[in-house]
DOPA-506619 format. One line per 8 residues: their letters; for each residue x, y, z of C-alpha. Coordinates in nm, 2 decimals. Layout:
<atoms>
A = X/Y/Z  ...
</atoms>
This chain:
<atoms>
MRSEADIP = -1.43/14.53/5.12  -1.24/14.64/4.81  -1.41/14.87/4.56  -1.47/14.77/4.20  -1.19/15.01/4.10  -0.94/14.74/4.21  -1.06/14.48/3.96  -0.86/14.60/3.66
RFFELADL = -0.54/14.60/3.88  -0.62/14.24/3.99  -0.67/14.12/3.63  -0.35/14.29/3.53  -0.16/14.10/3.80  -0.32/13.77/3.69  -0.26/13.83/3.32  -0.07/13.55/3.13
VTPMVLRV = -0.10/13.71/2.78  0.18/13.96/2.81  0.44/13.71/2.96  0.37/13.46/2.68  0.38/13.72/2.41  0.73/13.83/2.53  0.84/13.47/2.53  0.71/13.41/2.18
AATLRLAE = 0.90/13.72/2.07  1.22/13.59/2.22  1.17/13.24/2.08  1.10/13.36/1.73  1.39/13.61/1.74  1.16/13.89/1.64  1.39/14.16/1.76  1.68/14.03/1.55
HVQEGAGT = 1.46/13.99/1.24  1.34/14.35/1.27  1.70/14.47/1.32  1.80/14.29/1.01  1.53/14.46/0.80  1.21/14.27/0.84  0.98/14.57/0.86  0.63/14.42/0.81
VEELAERT = 0.43/14.14/0.97  0.43/13.95/0.64  0.81/13.96/0.63  0.83/13.85/0.99  0.59/13.57/0.92  0.79/13.45/0.63  1.11/13.45/0.82  0.97/13.27/1.13
GCVPRVLG = 0.73/13.03/0.96  0.43/13.18/1.14  0.07/13.25/1.05  0.05/13.62/0.95  -0.29/13.67/1.11  -0.18/13.54/1.45  0.16/13.70/1.43  0.00/14.04/1.34
KIMDHLVA = -0.20/14.03/1.67  0.11/13.94/1.86  0.30/14.23/1.71  0.01/14.47/1.78  0.04/14.37/2.15  0.42/14.42/2.14  0.37/14.76/1.99  0.11/14.85/2.26
LEIFDWNA = 0.37/14.74/2.52  0.62/14.97/2.35  0.86/14.69/2.28  0.83/14.77/1.90  0.70/15.07/1.72  0.61/15.18/1.37  0.85/15.44/1.23  0.76/15.73/0.99
AGSLELTP = 0.83/15.50/0.69  0.57/15.25/0.81  0.82/14.98/0.91  0.86/14.81/1.24  1.15/14.91/1.46  1.28/14.79/1.80  1.24/15.04/2.09  1.49/15.09/2.37
LGLPLLPS = 1.26/14.89/2.59  1.29/14.59/2.36  1.67/14.58/2.35  1.69/14.30/2.61  1.55/14.07/2.34  1.87/14.10/2.15  2.16/13.86/2.22  2.40/14.15/2.19
WEDGSFRA = 2.24/14.35/2.46  2.52/14.52/2.66  2.40/14.39/3.00  2.38/14.03/2.88  2.11/13.84/2.70  1.78/13.83/2.88  1.64/13.65/2.58  1.78/13.31/2.69
FLDLDDVA = 1.55/13.32/2.99  1.25/13.37/2.77  1.33/13.13/2.48  1.07/12.85/2.50  1.29/12.62/2.28  1.59/12.64/2.50  1.68/12.50/2.84  1.69/12.83/3.03
GRAEMSIT = 1.35/12.93/2.89  1.20/12.59/2.97  1.33/12.62/3.32  1.19/12.97/3.36  0.85/12.87/3.22  0.82/12.59/3.46  0.69/12.84/3.72  0.35/12.74/3.58
GLLHTART = 0.40/12.42/3.78  0.41/12.61/4.11  0.11/12.42/4.24  0.31/12.10/4.22  0.59/12.26/4.43  0.34/12.38/4.69  0.19/12.03/4.72  0.51/11.82/4.71
GRTAYEGE = 0.81/12.04/4.78  0.96/11.93/4.45  1.06/12.15/4.16  0.80/12.29/3.93  1.00/12.17/3.63  0.97/11.81/3.75  0.60/11.85/3.80  0.55/12.00/3.45
RGRTLWDD = 0.76/11.76/3.26  0.78/11.44/3.48  1.16/11.46/3.49  1.43/11.68/3.63  1.58/11.97/3.44  1.92/11.80/3.45  1.77/11.49/3.28  1.65/11.71/3.00
VNERAGAD = 1.98/11.89/2.97  2.17/11.56/2.96  1.95/11.39/2.70  1.89/11.68/2.45  2.13/11.64/2.15  2.36/11.93/2.07  2.43/12.24/2.28  2.15/12.46/2.39
QGIAELAS = 2.22/12.82/2.29  2.07/12.93/2.62  2.33/12.74/2.81  2.61/12.91/2.61  2.45/13.26/2.65  2.40/13.23/3.02  2.72/13.04/3.12  2.93/13.31/3.26
IEPAFDAE = 3.31/13.26/3.26  3.32/13.45/3.59  3.22/13.25/3.90  2.93/13.38/4.11  2.79/13.36/4.47  3.08/13.52/4.65  3.33/13.29/4.47  3.62/13.47/4.63
LVIDCYDW = 3.54/13.29/4.95  3.63/12.96/4.78  3.92/13.10/4.58  4.10/13.30/4.85  3.99/13.17/5.19  4.07/12.80/5.15  4.43/12.68/5.19  4.49/12.54/4.84
SRWHHVID = 4.86/12.54/4.89  4.84/12.19/5.05  4.71/12.03/4.74  4.80/11.93/4.39  4.48/11.83/4.21  4.12/11.95/4.26  3.82/11.78/4.09  3.53/12.01/4.05
VGGNNGAM = 3.23/11.77/4.08  2.93/11.90/3.88  3.14/12.21/3.79  2.91/12.32/3.51  3.11/12.52/3.26  3.41/12.54/3.49  3.40/12.91/3.59  3.49/12.83/3.95
LGAILHAH = 3.76/12.58/3.87  3.92/12.81/3.61  3.93/13.09/3.86  4.08/12.87/4.13  4.35/12.73/3.90  4.43/13.08/3.78  4.48/13.20/4.13  4.68/12.90/4.24
PQLKGTLL = 4.94/12.80/3.98  5.06/12.48/4.16  4.72/12.32/4.11  4.59/12.09/3.84  4.22/12.03/3.79  3.95/11.81/3.65  3.61/11.94/3.55  3.34/11.68/3.58
DLPKFADL = 2.99/11.74/3.46  2.73/11.63/3.20  2.86/11.60/2.84  2.65/11.90/2.75  2.90/12.12/2.94  3.22/11.98/2.79  3.26/12.24/2.51  3.17/12.52/2.74
GHRTMRHW = 3.43/12.39/2.99  3.71/12.41/2.72  3.61/12.76/2.64  3.62/12.87/3.00  3.96/12.72/3.06  4.10/12.91/2.76  3.96/13.23/2.91  4.14/13.16/3.24
EVGERVSV = 4.46/13.05/3.05  4.48/12.73/3.25  4.41/12.48/2.97  4.74/12.29/3.01  4.66/12.22/3.37  4.30/12.10/3.34  4.11/11.81/3.19  3.74/11.80/3.11
LPGSFFEP = 3.57/11.47/3.20  3.20/11.40/3.10  3.02/11.22/3.38  2.77/11.23/3.66  2.82/11.25/4.04  2.57/10.96/4.07  2.84/10.74/3.91  3.18/10.63/4.05
LPDHGDVY = 3.41/10.93/4.06  3.78/10.94/3.95  4.00/10.87/4.25  4.31/11.07/4.16  4.20/11.40/4.32  4.32/11.56/4.64  4.01/11.78/4.68  3.67/11.71/4.56
LLSAILAD = 3.49/12.04/4.52  3.11/12.06/4.54  3.02/12.42/4.46  2.65/12.51/4.46  2.55/12.15/4.40  2.34/12.02/4.69  2.07/12.28/4.68  1.94/12.12/4.36
WADEQAVE = 1.89/11.78/4.53  1.67/11.64/4.81  1.84/11.49/5.12  1.88/11.14/4.99  2.05/11.24/4.67  2.26/11.50/4.85  2.39/11.23/5.09  2.47/11.00/4.80
ILRRCGRA = 2.67/11.28/4.62  2.86/11.34/4.94  2.92/10.97/5.00  3.06/10.92/4.65  3.29/11.22/4.69  3.41/11.08/5.02  3.48/10.74/4.86  3.68/10.89/4.58
AGPTGRVL = 3.88/11.12/4.82  3.99/10.83/5.03  4.21/10.85/5.34  4.43/11.14/5.22  4.18/11.35/5.03  3.92/11.60/5.12  3.57/11.70/5.02  3.53/12.08/5.00
LAEVHLTD = 3.16/12.17/5.03  3.11/12.52/4.91  2.74/12.54/4.92  2.51/12.83/4.85  2.22/12.95/5.07  1.97/13.14/4.86  1.74/13.28/5.13  1.86/13.64/5.18
HEDLEPPL = 1.70/13.89/4.94  1.70/14.20/5.16  1.85/14.40/4.88  1.52/14.37/4.69  1.20/14.55/4.77  0.87/14.37/4.78  0.71/14.23/4.57  1.04/14.16/4.39
RTAMAVRL = 1.18/14.01/4.71  0.88/13.78/4.78  0.87/13.68/4.41  1.23/13.58/4.42  1.17/13.36/4.72  0.88/13.18/4.55  1.08/13.15/4.22  1.37/12.98/4.40
EASITEPD = 1.13/12.74/4.58  0.99/12.65/4.24  1.32/12.59/4.07  1.56/12.47/4.34  1.49/12.16/4.56  1.65/12.29/4.88  1.74/12.66/4.86  1.73/12.72/5.24
RTVDELLE = 1.96/12.46/5.39  2.16/12.59/5.68  2.52/12.50/5.76  2.40/12.28/6.05  2.17/12.10/5.81  2.46/12.05/5.56  2.67/11.90/5.85  2.38/11.66/5.92
LADRAGLD = 2.39/11.54/5.56  2.77/11.50/5.58  2.73/11.29/5.89  2.48/11.06/5.72  2.73/11.03/5.43  3.00/10.92/5.67  3.20/11.24/5.65  3.35/11.44/5.94
LTWRGPAT = 3.42/11.81/5.96  3.79/11.89/5.95  3.77/12.27/5.89  3.49/12.52/5.89  3.56/12.83/5.69  3.41/13.18/5.69  3.06/13.23/5.55  2.88/13.51/5.37
RVRSLLEL = 2.51/13.58/5.31  2.50/13.33/5.03  2.80/13.09/5.06  2.97/12.87/5.33  3.28/12.65/5.33  3.31/12.31/5.49  3.61/12.08/5.46  3.52/11.71/5.51
RPREHGAQ = 3.68/11.37/5.50  3.57/11.01/5.55  3.49/10.93/5.91  3.73/10.64/5.96  4.01/10.87/5.87  3.89/11.19/6.03  3.83/11.36/6.36  3.56/11.62/6.43
A = 3.70/11.97/6.44
</atoms>
């Protein structure tokens, strides 16, 4: 039986005050206001529209956490530990993950709905808000700053597998279905000058897509098309790329996405399934490793699908395997085409 000496440690682990105080600091841009010269609680309250009494207690806790400190002149200042709250932080803005007013912060905060995930297998966000994250992203007017801050123009998840290991020389036009801000498509077009491309995703990502294509200097070879992969897809592509898409969807929706891509590809096109498998976290030590596994379960519908399970979904969608590419810890490549035109490889 544990001694009473373990009780403080247990309550420290269960604490919700500190996580929420950090999120409030991020949402109110407290670090930026202090950097810009707001040195007192009263000045911060005026800039943020907060109640000074409450904000003062929040600042007291942030000082106790060594996120802020009082300098010799009696003014608040940001400590090195608090630098990730700044958008200009050299390692990228962590603030976007904490901002309760923005999409990334809302998604991160949905971990409070973990019980819903445990009971249903569905995302915590859906349990907390009664709708998917993508529904919210699509319907919120304007561009979420968090999307802009977190949308890297460099593709992730062993992207070189998609860029370098697939024979793009056979094709002229690739449609990146659900391509987010176009980081993967831009890198592919940059590496393969004969290709033209279409980026298709929710309207929210259109402006980001144009920015990404300018970075990759491929703007003249690409179009950005607002749309959804649950609607009819344009039929002028040679390859319909699904990169890190199906993990966000349950089997029925995943089959529908594959089926729509197959219809659009037709007898001469292909569906390139470049899926991610987010199950290997051996580079992390516990409890970070175990926490990551739980976080992914809460935020992604099917993070653990194997290649064989993906092939089962493709079969249900009427697609046959024409090529099976190499795989890494987090990415696999499968080329597919409609069954009536294909043969199992």
